[in-house]
C-alpha positions in Angstrom: 112.4 244.6 92.7 111.0 245.7 96.1 108.1 243.8 97.5 106.0 245.5 100.1 104.0 243.2 102.4 100.8 244.7 103.6 98.4 243.8 106.4 98.7 240.2 107.6 101.2 239.2 104.9 103.7 241.3 106.8 103.1 239.2 109.9 103.2 235.9 107.9 106.5 236.8 106.2 108.0 238.5 109.2 109.2 241.4 107.2 107.5 244.6 106.0 109.4 244.5 102.7 112.2 242.8 100.9 114.3 243.1 97.7 114.1 240.3 95.2 116.6 240.2 92.3 115.1 239.1 89.0 116.9 238.9 85.6 114.3 240.7 83.6 110.5 241.3 83.4 108.5 238.6 85.0 104.8 237.6 85.1 102.5 237.8 88.1 102.6 234.0 88.2 106.4 233.9 88.2 106.4 236.5 91.0 104.0 234.3 93.0 106.3 231.3 92.5 109.3 233.3 93.8 107.4 234.6 96.8 105.9 231.2 97.8 109.3 229.6 97.4 110.7 232.2 99.9 107.6 232.2 102.1 105.6 229.0 101.8 103.0 230.3 104.2 101.9 232.8 101.5 100.5 229.9 99.3 97.0 230.1 100.7 96.8 233.7 99.6 97.7 233.2 96.0 94.1 233.1 94.7 92.7 235.8 96.9 95.4 238.5 97.0 96.4 241.2 94.5 99.5 243.0 93.5 99.7 246.8 93.0 102.3 249.0 91.3 102.2 252.8 92.0 98.7 252.5 93.6 97.2 250.6 90.7 96.1 247.0 90.9 97.9 244.8 88.4 95.9 242.5 86.0 96.8 238.8 86.1 98.6 239.1 82.8 100.9 242.1 83.8 104.6 242.0 83.4 106.7 243.3 86.3 110.0 245.1 85.7 113.1 244.5 87.9 113.0 248.1 89.2 109.3 248.1 90.2 108.1 248.5 93.7 105.2 246.0 94.2 102.8 245.8 97.0 101.1 242.5 98.0 97.6 243.2 99.1 95.8 240.4 100.8 92.0 240.2 101.1 90.6 242.5 103.7 87.3 242.8 105.4 85.7 245.6 107.2 82.5 246.8 108.6 
């Protein structure tokens, strides 16, 4: 699975993307657990960030496949 870090999550993790190996489909919550284990500084974003697959936001109960490319989209503000 490829994880794309967007906006300030890229700065926080220090990488624009990374490959994570998972044994099979996982839930959004399991993905968060994996990412926070790798990058504890992501923990504050767990409740306010979203994941997207192929330009579509994923619902909280989505299952993510091992071959998916997933973008982590933190909250943004603009004016």
